[in-house]
Structure formats: C-alpha cells, structure tokens
C-alpha positions as CSV (number, residue, x, y, z in Angstrom):
1,M,112.4,97.9,80.6
2,D,113.7,100.5,83.1
3,L,117.5,101.4,83.5
4,Q,118.0,100.1,87.1
5,T,116.6,96.6,86.1
6,L,118.7,96.6,82.8
7,I,122.0,97.5,84.8
8,Y,121.1,94.8,87.4
9,L,120.6,92.3,84.5
10,V,123.7,93.0,82.5
11,V,126.3,93.5,85.6
12,G,124.8,90.3,87.2
13,A,125.4,88.4,84.0
14,T,129.0,89.3,83.9
15,F,129.6,88.4,87.9
16,V,128.1,85.2,86.9
17,L,130.5,84.9,83.9
18,Y,133.3,85.7,86.2
19,F,132.4,83.2,88.9
20,V,131.8,80.3,86.4
21,L,135.4,80.9,84.6
22,A,137.1,81.3,88.2
23,I,135.6,77.9,89.5
24,V,136.1,75.8,86.2
25,A,139.8,77.2,86.0
26,R,140.6,77.1,89.7
27,A,144.2,76.7,90.6
28,G,145.2,73.2,91.8
29,S,148.8,73.8,92.2
30,T,151.3,76.7,93.1
31,S,152.2,76.8,89.2
32,E,148.8,77.4,88.4
33,F,148.1,79.8,91.2
34,Y,151.2,82.0,90.5
35,V,151.5,81.7,86.7
36,A,148.8,79.8,85.3
37,G,150.8,76.8,84.6
38,K,152.8,78.7,81.8
39,G,150.3,77.6,79.2
40,I,148.3,80.6,78.0
41,N,148.1,81.4,74.4
42,P,149.9,84.6,73.5
43,V,146.9,86.0,72.1
44,L,144.8,85.4,75.2
45,N,147.4,86.4,77.2
46,G,147.5,89.7,75.3
47,M,143.8,90.3,76.3
48,A,144.4,89.2,80.0
49,T,147.4,91.6,80.1
50,A,145.5,94.3,78.7
51,A,142.6,94.2,81.1
52,D,145.2,93.6,84.1
53,W,147.0,96.7,82.5
54,M,143.8,99.1,81.6
55,S,142.6,99.3,85.3
56,A,140.3,101.8,86.9
57,A,142.7,104.6,86.2
58,S,142.5,104.0,82.6
59,F,138.9,103.2,82.1
60,I,137.6,105.3,84.7
61,S,139.9,108.4,85.7
62,M,142.2,108.7,82.6
63,A,139.2,110.4,80.4
64,G,138.2,112.2,83.4
65,L,141.7,113.7,84.1
66,I,141.7,114.7,80.3
67,A,138.3,116.3,80.7
68,F,139.4,118.5,83.7
69,N,142.9,119.3,82.7
70,G,142.9,119.2,79.0
71,Y,146.1,118.9,77.1
72,S,148.3,118.7,80.0
73,A,146.9,115.1,80.8
74,S,148.5,113.8,77.6
75,A,151.4,112.8,79.9
76,Y,149.5,110.0,81.2
77,L,148.5,108.6,77.6
78,M,152.1,109.0,76.4
79,G,153.5,107.5,79.6
80,W,151.4,104.6,79.9
81,T,151.4,103.5,76.4
82,G,155.2,104.5,75.8
83,G,156.2,102.6,79.2
84,Y,154.8,99.3,77.9
85,V,156.8,99.6,74.5
86,L,159.9,99.7,77.1
87,L,158.5,96.7,78.9
88,A,157.7,94.8,75.8
89,M,161.3,95.4,74.2
90,L,163.5,95.5,77.3
91,L,162.2,93.4,80.1
92,A,159.5,90.9,79.2
93,P,161.5,88.5,77.0
94,Y,164.1,88.1,79.3
95,L,162.4,87.8,82.3
96,R,160.3,85.0,80.9
97,K,163.4,83.3,79.6
98,F,164.9,83.3,83.1
99,G,161.8,81.4,83.9
100,K,160.9,82.3,87.7
101,F,157.6,83.1,89.0
102,T,158.1,86.3,90.4
103,V,159.8,89.7,90.3
104,P,161.5,89.4,93.6
105,E,162.6,85.9,92.8
106,F,164.3,87.3,89.8
107,I,166.0,89.7,91.8
108,G,166.9,87.4,94.6
109,D,168.6,84.8,92.1
110,R,170.2,87.5,90.0
111,F,171.8,89.3,92.8
112,Y,172.6,86.0,94.7
113,S,171.0,87.4,97.9
114,K,167.9,86.9,100.1
115,G,168.5,90.5,101.3
116,A,167.8,91.7,97.6
117,R,164.9,89.6,97.7
118,V,163.2,90.9,100.5
119,I,163.9,94.5,99.4
120,A,162.1,93.9,96.2
121,V,159.1,92.1,98.1
122,I,159.0,95.4,100.5
123,A,159.1,97.6,97.3
124,L,156.5,95.5,95.6
125,L,154.0,95.7,98.4
126,V,154.5,99.5,98.6
127,I,153.9,99.6,95.0
128,S,151.0,97.2,95.0
129,L,148.9,98.6,97.9
130,T,149.5,102.0,96.5
131,Y,148.3,100.9,93.0
132,V,145.3,99.0,94.7
133,I,144.0,102.0,96.6
134,G,143.2,103.5,93.3
135,Q,141.5,100.4,91.9
136,M,139.2,100.1,95.2
137,K,138.3,103.8,94.9
138,G,137.3,102.9,91.1
139,V,135.3,100.0,92.5
140,G,133.5,102.1,95.0
141,V,132.6,104.6,92.3
142,A,131.4,101.9,89.9
143,F,129.6,100.2,92.2
144,S,128.0,103.0,94.1
145,R,126.3,104.5,91.0
146,F,125.2,101.3,89.4
147,L,123.8,99.9,92.9
148,E,122.6,103.4,93.8
149,T,124.4,103.3,97.3
150,S,127.0,104.8,99.1
151,V,130.9,104.7,97.8
152,E,131.4,102.9,101.0
153,V,128.8,100.1,100.5
154,G,129.8,99.7,96.6
155,L,133.4,99.4,97.7
156,F,132.6,96.6,100.1
157,A,130.4,94.7,97.4
158,G,133.4,94.8,95.2
159,M,135.7,93.3,97.7
160,G,133.1,90.4,97.9
161,I,133.4,89.9,94.3
162,V,137.3,90.1,93.8
163,F,137.5,87.7,97.0
164,V,135.4,84.9,95.2
165,Y,137.3,84.8,91.9
166,A,140.7,86.1,92.8
167,V,141.3,83.7,96.0
168,L,139.6,80.7,94.5
169,G,140.8,81.0,90.9
170,G,144.6,82.4,91.4
171,M,146.4,83.4,88.4
172,K,144.9,80.6,86.3
173,G,141.2,81.7,87.0
174,I,142.2,85.3,87.0
175,T,143.6,85.0,83.4
176,Y,140.4,83.7,81.7
177,T,138.4,86.2,83.9
178,Q,140.4,89.1,82.6
179,I,139.7,87.8,79.0
180,A,136.2,88.1,79.5
181,Q,136.8,91.5,81.5
182,Y,138.8,92.9,78.4
183,V,136.0,92.1,76.1
184,I,133.5,93.5,78.0
185,M,135.4,96.7,79.0
186,I,136.6,97.5,75.6
187,F,133.1,97.4,74.1
188,A,131.8,99.5,77.0
189,Y,134.3,102.2,76.6
190,T,134.2,102.4,72.5
191,V,130.4,102.1,72.0
192,P,129.3,105.1,74.0
193,A,132.2,107.0,72.5
194,I,131.1,106.3,68.9
195,F,127.3,107.3,69.7
196,I,128.6,110.3,71.5
197,S,130.9,111.3,68.4
198,L,128.1,110.7,66.1
199,Q,125.8,112.9,68.0
200,L,128.3,115.7,68.4
201,T,130.3,115.8,65.3
202,G,128.8,113.4,62.8
203,H,131.9,111.2,62.8
204,F,131.8,107.5,63.4
205,L,135.5,107.4,64.7
206,P,135.5,109.3,68.2
207,Q,139.5,109.5,67.2
208,L,138.6,111.9,64.2
209,G,135.4,113.5,65.9
210,T,137.8,115.1,68.5
211,G,139.2,117.6,66.0
212,A,136.2,118.0,63.8
213,E,133.5,120.6,63.7
214,L,130.2,120.5,65.8
215,T,127.0,119.8,64.0
216,D,125.1,122.3,66.4
217,G,125.4,125.0,63.7
218,S,128.1,127.0,65.2
219,N,130.6,126.1,62.6
220,Q,133.3,125.8,65.2
221,Y,135.2,122.9,65.9
222,L,134.8,120.7,69.3
223,L,138.1,121.7,71.1
224,Q,138.0,125.5,69.6
225,K,134.5,126.0,71.4
226,L,135.6,124.1,74.4
227,D,138.8,126.5,74.9
228,M,136.2,129.6,74.5
229,V,133.8,128.1,76.9
230,L,136.3,127.3,79.4
231,V,138.0,130.7,79.3
232,D,134.6,132.4,79.6
233,L,134.1,130.5,82.9
234,G,137.9,131.6,84.1
235,F,139.6,128.2,83.4
236,A,142.8,127.8,81.6
237,E,142.2,127.0,77.8
238,Y,141.6,123.2,77.2
239,T,144.6,123.1,74.8
240,A,146.9,125.2,76.9
241,T,150.5,124.1,76.9
242,P,151.4,122.5,80.3
243,D,154.3,122.6,82.5
244,L,156.7,121.2,80.2
245,M,159.1,120.2,82.9
246,N,156.7,118.4,85.0
247,T,154.9,116.8,81.9
248,F,158.3,115.5,80.8
249,L,159.3,114.0,84.4
250,L,155.7,112.7,84.9
251,T,155.7,111.0,81.4
252,L,159.2,109.6,82.1
253,A,158.0,108.4,85.5
254,L,154.9,106.6,84.1
255,M,157.1,105.0,81.4
256,I,159.8,103.3,83.4
257,G,157.3,102.7,86.0
258,T,155.3,100.7,83.6
259,A,158.2,98.5,83.0
260,G,158.6,97.8,86.7
261,L,155.1,97.0,87.7
262,P,155.3,93.5,89.1
263,H,151.7,92.5,88.2
264,V,152.1,93.1,84.8
265,L,155.5,91.8,84.6
266,V,154.3,88.3,86.0
267,R,151.9,88.1,83.2
268,F,154.8,87.4,80.7
269,F,155.6,84.1,83.0
270,T,152.4,82.7,81.9
271,V,153.0,81.8,78.1
272,P,154.9,78.4,77.2
273,R,157.8,80.1,75.5
274,V,160.0,83.1,75.4
275,R,159.0,84.0,71.7
276,D,155.5,83.7,73.0
277,A,156.4,86.5,75.5
278,R,157.4,88.7,72.8
279,K,154.0,88.0,70.8
280,S,151.9,88.3,73.7
281,A,153.6,91.9,74.3
282,G,152.7,92.8,70.7
283,W,149.1,91.6,71.0
284,T,148.7,93.7,74.2
285,L,150.2,96.7,72.9
286,L,147.3,96.5,70.0
287,F,144.7,95.6,72.5
288,I,145.6,98.6,74.8
289,A,145.9,101.2,71.9
290,I,142.0,100.8,71.1
291,L,141.2,102.2,74.4
292,Y,144.0,104.8,74.7
293,T,143.3,106.5,71.6
294,T,139.8,106.9,72.1
295,A,140.3,108.4,75.7
296,P,141.3,112.0,74.6
297,A,137.7,111.9,72.8
298,V,135.9,110.7,75.6
299,G,137.4,113.4,77.8
300,A,136.7,116.3,75.6
301,M,133.3,115.4,74.8
302,A,132.5,114.6,78.3
303,M,133.6,118.2,79.6
304,W,131.7,119.4,76.5
305,N,128.4,117.9,77.6
306,T,128.8,118.8,80.9
307,L,129.2,122.4,80.4
308,K,126.2,122.4,78.0
309,T,124.1,121.0,80.8
310,V,125.1,123.2,83.4
311,Q,125.2,126.5,81.5
312,N,122.0,125.8,79.5
313,T,122.7,128.3,77.1
314,D,125.1,129.7,74.6
315,E,125.5,132.8,76.7
316,I,128.2,131.3,78.9
317,G,128.6,133.2,82.0
318,A,125.1,135.0,82.2
319,P,123.6,134.8,85.4
320,D,120.3,133.7,83.8
321,G,121.8,131.1,81.5
322,N,122.9,128.7,84.4
323,L,120.7,125.8,85.0
324,L,118.1,126.0,87.7
325,Y,118.8,123.4,90.4
326,A,115.3,122.5,90.7
327,E,115.3,121.4,86.8
328,R,118.5,119.5,86.9
329,P,118.6,116.3,84.7
330,E,118.1,112.8,86.3
331,W,121.9,112.1,85.9
332,M,122.6,114.8,88.4
333,K,120.2,113.6,90.7
334,T,121.6,109.9,90.6
335,W,125.0,110.9,91.1
336,E,124.2,113.3,93.8
337,L,123.0,110.0,95.9
338,T,126.7,108.5,95.4
339,G,128.1,112.0,97.0
340,L,130.6,112.3,94.0
341,L,128.6,115.3,92.7
342,Q,127.4,117.9,95.0
343,F,125.8,121.4,94.9
344,E,125.8,124.2,97.2
345,D,123.8,127.4,96.6
346,K,126.1,129.8,97.6
347,N,124.1,133.2,96.6
348,G,120.8,131.9,97.2
349,D,119.5,132.1,93.4
350,G,118.5,128.6,92.8
351,R,120.7,128.3,90.0
352,I,124.1,126.1,89.7
353,Q,127.1,128.4,89.3
354,Y,130.2,126.6,87.6
355,Y,133.1,128.9,87.5
356,N,136.7,128.7,88.5
357,D,136.7,130.5,92.0
358,G,140.7,129.7,92.0
359,N,141.1,132.6,89.3
360,E,141.0,135.7,91.2
361,D,140.5,138.2,88.5
362,F,137.7,136.2,87.3
363,A,136.1,135.9,90.7
364,A,136.3,139.8,91.4
365,M,134.5,140.1,88.0
366,A,131.9,137.7,88.6
367,E,131.2,139.2,92.1
368,E,130.8,142.5,90.8
369,E,128.6,141.6,87.5
370,F,126.7,138.5,88.8
371,G,126.4,138.7,92.4
372,W,128.4,135.3,92.2
373,N,129.9,134.0,95.6
374,G,131.8,131.3,94.4
375,N,132.0,128.0,92.2
376,E,128.6,126.0,93.5
377,L,129.3,122.4,91.9
378,T,131.6,120.1,92.8
379,V,132.3,117.1,90.5
380,D,134.6,114.1,90.9
381,R,136.6,113.7,88.1
382,D,136.5,109.7,88.4
383,I,132.5,109.9,87.3
384,M,133.2,111.5,84.1
385,V,133.3,108.1,81.9
386,L,130.5,106.5,83.5
387,A,128.3,109.8,83.6
388,N,129.1,110.5,80.0
389,P,126.3,108.2,78.4
390,E,123.8,109.5,81.0
391,I,124.7,113.0,80.1
392,A,124.5,112.4,76.4
393,N,120.9,110.9,76.8
394,L,122.0,107.5,75.2
395,P,120.0,104.3,75.2
396,N,119.4,102.5,78.4
397,W,121.6,99.4,77.2
398,V,124.4,101.8,76.3
399,I,124.5,102.9,80.0
400,A,124.2,99.6,81.5
401,L,127.3,98.3,79.1
402,I,129.4,101.3,80.6
403,A,128.3,100.1,84.1
404,A,129.6,96.5,83.3
405,G,132.7,97.9,81.7
406,G,133.9,100.3,84.6
407,I,133.2,97.5,87.2
408,A,135.2,95.1,85.0
409,A,138.2,97.4,84.7
410,A,138.4,98.1,88.5
411,L,138.3,94.2,89.3
412,S,140.5,93.2,86.9
413,T,143.6,95.2,88.0
414,A,142.8,94.6,91.5
415,A,142.7,91.0,91.0
416,G,146.4,91.1,89.4
417,L,147.5,93.5,92.2
418,L,146.4,91.2,95.1
419,L,147.5,88.3,93.3
420,A,151.3,89.9,93.0
421,I,150.8,90.9,96.7
422,S,149.9,87.3,97.8
423,S,152.8,85.6,95.8
424,A,155.4,88.0,97.4
425,I,154.5,87.1,100.5
426,S,153.7,83.3,100.2
427,H,156.3,82.5,97.6
428,D,159.1,85.1,97.9
429,L,159.0,85.6,101.9
430,L,157.6,82.2,103.1
431,K,159.1,79.9,101.0
432,G,161.9,82.0,99.6
433,V,163.3,83.0,102.8
434,F,161.6,81.7,106.0
435,T,160.5,78.4,105.6
436,P,162.2,77.2,102.4
437,N,160.4,73.6,103.3
438,I,157.2,74.6,103.2
439,S,154.9,72.0,101.1
440,E,153.1,73.1,97.9
441,K,149.8,72.6,99.6
442,N,150.5,74.9,102.7
443,E,152.1,77.4,100.3
444,L,148.9,77.6,98.2
445,M,147.3,77.7,101.4
446,A,149.4,80.7,102.4
447,G,148.9,82.5,99.2
448,R,144.9,82.4,99.6
449,I,145.2,83.5,103.1
450,S,147.7,86.5,102.1
451,M,145.5,87.3,99.4
452,T,142.4,87.7,101.7
453,V,144.3,89.8,104.2
454,A,145.3,92.1,101.3
455,I,141.7,92.5,100.1
456,V,140.7,93.7,103.6
457,V,143.6,96.3,103.6
458,A,143.2,97.5,100.2
459,G,139.4,97.9,100.9
460,Y,140.3,100.0,104.3
461,L,143.0,102.2,102.2
462,G,140.3,102.7,99.2
463,L,137.6,104.1,101.6
464,N,140.2,106.7,102.4
465,P,142.1,107.4,99.1
466,P,144.9,110.0,99.0
467,G,143.4,111.2,95.6
468,F,141.4,110.5,92.6
469,A,142.2,107.0,91.2
470,A,144.5,108.1,88.5
471,Q,146.4,110.6,90.5
472,V,147.2,107.5,93.2
473,V,148.0,104.9,90.4
474,A,150.5,107.7,89.3
475,L,152.2,107.7,92.8
476,A,152.7,103.8,92.4
477,F,154.2,104.0,88.8
478,G,156.8,106.6,90.6
479,L,157.4,104.2,93.3
480,A,158.3,101.3,90.7
481,A,160.1,103.6,88.6
482,S,162.3,104.7,91.6
483,S,162.9,101.1,93.1
484,L,162.3,97.8,90.7
485,F,163.1,99.2,87.2
486,P,166.7,100.2,87.6
487,A,167.4,96.7,89.4
488,L,165.7,95.0,86.7
489,M,167.3,96.9,84.1
490,M,170.9,96.5,85.4
491,G,169.9,92.7,86.2
492,I,169.6,92.1,82.4
493,F,172.1,94.3,80.9
494,S,174.9,94.6,83.4
495,K,177.1,91.8,84.2
496,R,179.3,94.2,86.6
497,M,176.1,94.8,88.6
498,N,176.3,93.1,92.3
499,K,174.2,92.7,95.3
500,Q,175.6,95.7,97.1
501,G,174.9,98.1,94.4
502,A,171.4,96.7,93.5
503,I,170.3,96.8,97.3
504,A,171.6,100.2,98.0
505,G,170.1,101.6,94.6
506,M,166.6,100.1,95.5
507,L,166.7,101.3,99.0
508,A,168.0,105.1,97.9
509,G,165.4,105.2,94.9
510,L,162.5,103.8,97.1
511,S,163.4,105.8,100.2
512,I,163.8,109.2,98.5
513,T,160.8,109.0,96.6
514,L,158.7,107.8,99.4
515,L,160.1,110.8,101.5
516,Y,159.2,113.2,98.9
517,I,155.5,111.9,98.2
518,F,154.7,111.7,102.0
519,W,156.1,115.1,102.7
520,Y,154.9,117.1,99.7
521,K,151.5,115.2,100.1
522,G,151.0,116.7,103.4
523,W,151.0,112.8,104.9
524,F,153.6,113.9,107.8
525,F,152.3,116.2,110.3
526,I,153.2,119.7,109.3
527,P,152.8,122.5,111.4
528,D,153.3,125.2,108.8
529,T,150.3,125.3,106.6
530,N,152.4,126.8,103.7
531,M,153.9,123.3,103.4
532,L,150.8,121.7,102.4
533,P,150.7,119.8,99.3
534,D,148.5,122.1,97.3
535,N,150.9,124.8,97.2
536,A,153.0,124.0,94.3
537,D,155.4,126.7,95.2
538,N,156.9,124.6,97.8
539,W,157.9,121.6,95.5
540,L,161.5,121.2,95.3
541,F,162.7,122.7,92.2
542,G,158.5,122.8,91.2
543,I,158.8,119.1,91.1
544,N,155.1,117.6,91.3
545,P,155.2,114.6,93.5
546,T,153.6,112.4,90.9
547,S,156.2,113.3,88.6
548,F,159.4,112.4,91.4
549,G,159.6,108.8,90.3
550,A,161.9,109.7,87.2
551,I,164.3,111.5,89.6
552,G,164.1,108.4,92.2
553,A,165.1,106.3,89.3
554,A,168.1,108.5,88.6
555,V,169.1,108.4,92.3
556,N,168.6,104.4,92.2
557,F,170.8,103.9,88.9
558,I,173.6,106.6,90.3
559,V,173.9,105.0,93.8
560,A,173.7,101.4,92.4
561,I,176.5,102.2,90.0
562,L,179.0,103.9,92.4
563,V,178.3,101.0,95.1
564,A,178.9,98.4,92.6
565,K,182.3,100.0,91.6
566,M,183.7,100.3,95.2
567,T,182.7,96.6,96.0
568,A,183.6,93.1,94.4
569,P,182.1,91.9,91.1
570,P,179.4,89.3,91.1
571,P,180.5,85.4,91.1
572,H,181.4,84.2,87.6
573,E,178.6,81.9,87.4
574,I,176.1,85.0,87.8
575,Q,177.8,86.9,85.2
576,E,177.5,83.8,82.9
577,L,173.8,83.5,83.7
578,V,173.3,87.3,82.7
579,E,175.0,86.5,79.4
580,E,172.9,83.6,79.0
581,V,169.4,85.2,79.7
582,R,170.4,88.1,77.0
583,V,171.6,85.5,74.1
584,P,168.9,84.1,72.1
585,R,169.0,80.1,72.2
586,A,169.8,79.5,68.9
587,S,173.4,81.5,69.4
C-alpha cells in the first residue's frame, strides 16, 4: 500500500474514533459541558490532562526548537515540566476543593467581586487566544503535509474536525476524545524515536541514544559530531551554553505560567474528590514525562539526519559536497508543496547550500572560498518532528502513525482551549455577570455558540501567526504567569489579600507584559527600524519578550501586596473560606 493511502486510512480511522466518542459522551447538561459531570477517573483524567497539556507546541514544535537551538531550548523542557509540579502541589487540590466550574469563578468568589471575575475572564481570553494561535499553526502544518495541500486548507480542515467533536461533546466528550488522543500521540512520538535511535546509535531507548556513539564508524558521539558539523557550517555549537539570564527568566515564566493555565486547571474540576485531583496530577506528570524525556533525542537526531541529507558528505562545507537540488529526496519535494520548506539557488550552481549567513566572518570566508552567496534552504522548524521518520527512511506505517499523532496533539489542546474560552463567555460573563437568571438550556446553547465563534477567530489568527508554534505558546505562558497565577496563589495562601489588591495586581501584570510583548515583537507601528523585535540589543535590559512573563508576575505580586496593605482587609467570611480551602477536611 502506498504511503498516502496508508496515511488517509490511519488518520481517517482516528477521526472516526473522535467523532464516535464525542457523540456517545455528548454533554447533556452544563455540568457535563464544563466539567464532565465531575465523574472522571483519576487515571483517565491524567491521560486527558496530558493530552490537553502536550499540545502542538510539545509534540510538533518543541523538538524543532531543540533541533535548531540546541541546549538553549532546555528552558522549555524545564519550564513546562517544572511548572506542572507547581500546579499539582500548589493549586490543583485547593481549586478542586473550592468546587467551582472555572478559574474566573474562583477568582470572582474568592475576591468577592464581579469586577475581579471580569478581569480574570479578560486575562483568560487573552491567554487562551494567544495559545490557540500556536495550536492552529500546528493543525495547519500537520494537515497540510498529510493531506498534501497548503497550510491554509489544512487549517480549515482542522477547524472543521474540532468543531464537530468540541462543540457537540463539551468537556465530557472532549475528555474521552483526549484519552484516545493521548494514546495515539505517545505511540506516534516514541515509536519513530526508538527506530531512529536504533538506526543511528544502536540504542533502543532514545534517552540513552542521545549521549551514545554513532554506528557510522566515526567513533564519535552523536552530540560531539553534531557540534563539529554545526560549527563547520557557521552555526553555534549544539551544546553551547545559552544566555543564562533569559534562560532562567524563560524557565521561570513557563513554570508559573503553566500553573496559571486555565484550560489545564479546569481539568482538576472534573474528578469526583479532592484526593482524586492529587492522584490525577501524579498520573499526568508520569504521562507527560514519557514525551518530554524523549524530545531532546528527537531534536538532536532530526537535526543530524537533516544535515546528513543536505550536505551529502562527511566533507561538511566542501562546495561539491552539497546535495544537488535535482537529486533531493522525496521528503523534501513533499514538504516543498506545503511552503514550509523552500529552496532558492542564489549562486546558480544547482546545489543546496545550507550555512549560517548571519555569521559575518563565516559568510565572508564562504564567499571567498566557495563562491557562496547566502543560505539557500529555509526550513520551518515546526516540520522537524513530522518529517523526521521520512528523513530517516522509516517504514510507511511509522510515517502514518506520526501523522495521526501530530494531528491528535494539535486537536487535543485546541479543543481544551476553545472550551475554556467558551465557558469564560457563557458561564463567567453571561451567567455570572450579565444574565444570572439564564436557564441551563440557554447557557448550554450560549456555550456552544461562543465556542463556534472562538474556532473562527482562532482559525483566522492561525493563518497569520506571530511566530512558530512553541514561540507563540511561550507568549501565552508569559501572559498566564503575569495575570492569573499570582491571583490564584494569593487567593489560596493569603487571607489578607483583598479584591482591590487582586484587581490592581492582575491589571498591572497583564498590562505591562502585553505592552512589552507588543512593543518588542513589533506589533505596534514603530518608525525606527532599529526597534524591530529581531534586534535583541534594544530589549529592555536584554530581556527576551518570551521571558518577560516572570517580570510581569513580580509586578503583579508587588502591586497587589502594596494595594492590599493600603486598603481594608477582606470580610471575615472570606478569610474563613480561605482557611477552609487550605485545611484538610479530616482536621
């Protein structure tokens, strides 16, 4: 059976499975639509949370980041996994004990203010829409390759799939769909990694293969040879030490941003008891660790296989060693159709030159010795995981499996985010603020309508993303870190924190982070081209916009504490509520 037919069969079978699960588990009440009736088993909820958590950024884009950035991308691994530990220990059990449907509902009740609830809704919408842009980019990348069409058509196809099972199923349908998606994506991620690790190093476990010797007879370790090749091409070493300040700030922003993500937090409202929330968090950490410990191997091996293909020789940098464009492998031709891999023959020699034209010294040397005129190959880093099995010439069924996994990863998180947006509008704004007497039937209808609108908006933004998937998602984490996380932490652990402090802190943290991101990402009109976002010299104190969430969180905490000290303490019953949420019931 040819590859494309096999891909259609495997991916089509997963779609049928998603539709059946969504229809069978269709939400019939607001409780089932928002929190799956609070009846999900902790182990199953751990799988669903892992699928919700391991988005297109984790499955598709993170290994691509590692492939192109090397050791410096470790901040994403440390931040996202470390943040989940924070979430499991400091927030999940307490929020489940509070017993509400959504994060804005907790903030509104804890800070005895509809205004605080509205601010939390605004923050949630900004976070979720930013996050879902990255997911829609991932949807477009996955669908475009495996349907052999443009990214735009692929994105529209993905929107249609999400619409069917998310709008109909609600949280109940999404939960069971995400359980299936987790199983699909973890097999899709680890099986090709095992094959490639065996192929390159002879080690069954990719985690060990990353630090092992290559089986090509060079007697060199994988990372050692990768360092050498990249330096020969004018790039930094793969294992080079990163910018420590930005790595620390980005890790911190991702950690506390993780603990403030509304679409993940809401999953802990879906289990029956508080102790189930703790168990669910533990299972989720185990399930995500399988993928996150495999990602460094996938990134390193994908980069090595790509370089071997393009250079076509051990004489890296030799003008006759580069691959003839006319003889490029089939995987390159296929990805060229999507527009995510492009070649421009700048010196007219018919060969693919892949060098770092940003390195001025290397560029001058290449111009003099090889007549080279600049890098000729543009590779979207979001394709690395999906293309890796094809680059390594793995069997067709493995390529079909990675197709199903990539699509599952993008769809699972997109559905969770869209539900968070829907519940914020229908439950927190309509029922909680504007129309408190709305019937359950009308609230359910409002939730489905708002989710439909969110899908359309997310699709439009996905067509014009401000970066690659993991980079856009990192911005969402920064926004969550600067707005919701401090309010949740102080709402649980500080009896003295009042509504004035919480509102002021959320507004200050969210505003300063948004301003910084918009300014240094170039989303404002800036006449002076030296202020464009790619010019890191102009960042405030050298802080990368994706790392600024940690600063925004600090601003939130400081402003909230100062304002709370200058205003009246919360009512006595609110302070008792905080005490009750923190103390175990047996006490």
